[in-house]
N, C-alpha and C positions, 0 to 999 in steps of 0.2 A: 178282379183285384180292387180291394177296398183301400182308399187312398184318403188321408186327412191333411189339411193344410195348417201349418203354423205360420202366423203372420205377425208383423209388428204393428199393424193399424188396420181398422176397418177400411181405410181409404188407401192402403198400400197398392200402388199402381202394379208392382211386381207380383204381390200376392194375389190380386184380382186376375192378372194375366195367366198366372199358373193355374188357378181354379178354372178359368175360362178355356184355356188351351187344353187342359186335360178333359174337360167336359165335351169339347168338340170332338176329341178322339174316343169318347165312349167311357171315360173314366171320371165321371162326375164325382166330386168328393163326397165321402159319407159324413163330413163336418169340417168347419174351419174354425180354429181356436186362434183368437187374436187379442193382443194387447189393447187398451183403449187408445183412441186418437191422441190423447194427451196423457203422457205418463211421466212423472217427475224422475223416477228411477232410470228410465230409459235415456231421458235428457242428460242426466248425470253421467251415465256411461258414454253417450255420445260425446260429451265435453271432453272426457279423457281420451277418446279414440281419434276424434276429428279435429279438436281445437275449437276456439270460440267462434270463428267466422262461419264455418260450416254448420256448427251446432245451433247457432242463431237462425241461420237458413232453414234447417230441419224444424226448429221451434215455430217459425212463421208458417211453414207449411202445415204444421199440426193444428195451428190455431185458426187456419182458414182452409180445411181439408178439401173442400169442394171447388176451390178457386184454382185457376191455372192461367199462366201467361198467354195461353192460347185455349180459351173456354170451350171452343168447338173441337179442339183435338186432344192431345195426350201430352204429358210432360216428356215422356220417352216416345218419340214418334215411331220407333221400331217395334213398339208393343201394340200398335193400333190393330194389326191383324188379329192378334189374340183377344183384344178387348172389344172388338167391334161385334155386334149381333144385329144383323139387318142394318137398319138406320140408326141403331142405338149404339153409344159407347159406354161400356161399364165404367163406373167411377167408384164403386164401393163393393165390398164383399156381399153386402146385403142384396145388390142389384144382381150379381151373379148368381147368388143363392136363390132369389126368387124365380129366375129362368130355369135353372138347372136343378132346383129342388133339394138343396141340402141345408142343414142347420148351421148357423154361426153363433158361436159362444165367446163372450168376452171375459177376460180374465186379467187380474193385476200382475200375475206372474205365471208364466207357463209351466214352472215347476211346482206350483202350489198344490196341495192335496185336491182341492176343488177342480183345477185343470186337469190333473192326472186322472181323476175320477170321470171326468167328461171323456177324455180320451179313451180311457178303458171301455166306456159305455159304447163308443163307436167302433171299437175292436178293429182298427185298422190293420192291413197287411203292411202297409208302408205309410209313413208321413213325409211331407215335403216342407223343409224348412225355407221360409222366405224372409225371416227376420224375427227379431224379438230378444229373448233372454238367452244367456248362456245356458245351454241345456244341460241338466244333471242326468246321472245315470238311471234314476228311477223312471224318468220320462222316456229316455233313450230305449229302455227295454219294453215299453208298452207295444209299439207296433211289431207285428210278428217278425218282419224282416229287418226294420230299422227305420231310421230317419235318413233321408236324403238331402244333400246340399249341393248347390252349384257354385263352385269356387272359380273365381275369375282368374285363374293362373294354372299353370301345369304344376301338379304335385308329383313329387315331393319337393320340387326345386324351390318354390315360393309359397310359403305359408303366412297367414296372418292378414294385416291390413294393407291398404293401398297396393293390392297384388298387381293389377296391370301396370301401374307406374314403376313398381320395383322390378317388374319383368323387363320393362323397356330400359331402365337404368342399369340393370345388372346383366344385360345382353342375353337373357333367357327368352326363348321364343314365346310370344303371346299365346295364350291358350286357355281353355276351360276344363275343368275336371268336375265330374259328378262322383261324389263319394258318400259313403255312410258316415255319419257323425259319431264319434266315439268321445272319450273323456278327454283327449288331447285337443290341440289346435290344429285342425285340418289334417289330422293323422289317421283318419279312418280308411277303411278298404275302399278301393277305386273301382267304379263300374265303367266309367268312359272317361277318356283323356284325348282331347282333340286340340290341335293348334288352331289358332285363329288367323284367318287368311286375308281379312278385309281391312287390315290396318292402314294400308295405303289409301283407302277410301275415307278415312277419318279426318275431320279437319280441326279436332281438338280433343283434349283428354276426355271431356265430358261426352263427346260424340263417340269416342272409343268405348267407354264404359257403357253407354246406352246400347250400342250394337252388341257388345259381349253379354249384356244381360239378356237381350233378346235371343240370342243365340243359346245362351245357358238354358233358357226356358224350353227351347226345342230339344235340347239334350236331355233335360228332365223328363220331358214327354217320351223320348226315345228310351230312357232307361226304365221308366214305368211300363211301357209297352213290352220291353225285352224281359223284364222280371216277370210280367204275367204270362209271357208265352214260354218262359224257360229258356230264352236264347241268350241270356247274358248272365254272367256271374262276376262276383267281386273278388279282387285280388288285394292282398295285404300290400301297403306301401313299402317299398325298398327304403332303406336309410330312415326308418321311422323315428329312431332316437337322435338323429342328427339335428342340431339346432339351425333350422332354416326358417324361424319365424321372424316376420318383419312387423314393424309398427307404422303408425301413421307417418307419411312422408312429409318432411318440412317443406314449406312453400318454396324455398329457394331451389331445392332439389327438384320439386315439382315443375318449376319453371324451365329447368334444364331438361327434364323428361319431355315436357311439352315441345321444346324446341327440337329435340331429337326425332319425336313423332313427326313434326312437320317436315323435317328433312329426310325422312324415311330411313334413318339409320337404326334399324331394328335388330341388326345381326352382330354389331360391334360397338363397344363402348370406346369412345374415342379418348385419346389422352388429353389432358388439360394443356393449355398454353405453356410452353417451355418444358414440358414433359418429353422424354424420349419416347419414340414410337413403340419400343418394346417394353414400356413401363405399364404395370397394371394400374388402371385407375383405382384410387382407393375407394370410390363409391360401389365398385362392382365386385361380384364374387369371382374369385380367381379359379384357375384349374386346380389348385392345391386344396381347395375347400374353405378358404378363408371368406367369412362372412362380413357384411356390411357392419361396422361397429355400432351403428344405430339399431341394428336389427337383433343381433345376438352376439354370442361370444365369438372370439377368433379361434379357429381350429388350426390355423396354419402356424 
């Protein structure tokens, strides 16, 4: 199985962990295609997706890519297993590539003719998306099987941004979906769909997301192995045309989500103060299919 990695930065911890974990299992990438460590268009897109505070944090990390609050460890501690090679901890794609013997190419746009030509030269059976541009059809059709993505929510229930947080707020079980990328927003065929069972061990939303990223990498590895052995196949999403797309969660709602995580209230959205118990909280998806008005249209 020939695997390529699509990455948002040469220093992306997630990208490095995916490349390293697949290499550990015998699927060393045929190549990794990454955006530069500093890219203005990416920052502009992050500003629209994440807001000013998180975008500034992202920019600081890009300006000092080799630094970490814990210089001897990793930013996401649950990735250390994948990133560790003997006494060494990988911090860049070039370090992973030097050990496992694959090329790394940098491009300003993963959809550019130059990037697509490079990907065609590698002739991957499958590509794994760990971050970067919104992928266009021409690139999506280069890998023989397609491009894989690990989405941090169950599909089709929760699509788009801030997916673990919206899952909590909307009383949808936390989970991870491995799917092929298509022209929609998280609408591609599903390979694996697993509920996340360790939420009660998380002490913050950041901890939750870090744990889910690590589990998502293991599921990516499982999906690649299954595709190689012919033991797994993709299934089209049900309700593909339903508007289940969510956008970046407001900080006030995020604080409420964190409170619910801490209280372990993962199965039921509680009514607000003064609301009757049988009242549907307006932040949550109801059984009739009404979506959060921040996320999309109201179908109810």
